[in-house]
C-alpha positions, 0 to 999 in steps of 0.5 A: 658090319665087318669085324676086321682083325688087324695084325700090326706085327705082320701089317695085315688084317683079316675079315669075313664078308657075310654073303660076299662070294660072287659065285655062290653067295657064301661067306668070303674070307678076306686077308689084306696085307703088304702082299695084296688082297686075297679072298677065299669062299668058305662054301665053294672054296673059290680063291681070288685076288680082288682090289679092296678100298675103304672110302667114306665109311664104305668097303668096296671089293672089286674084281677086274674083268678077265675075259670078254664074251 
């Protein structure tokens, strides 16, 4: 379960996805605000800007492809 902490004054929310880092599997700290969604891994310090959606009771964190091999 994700524990989201809303901040009505700033119109933002912060939460942690346990094991959510794509690079190392560490905890992923997520901040959603009017400026967008940003994440930072607590273990490897990877910073990213994913798209986040909450539909039908499920949270989806998606990363766009940034290259082609």
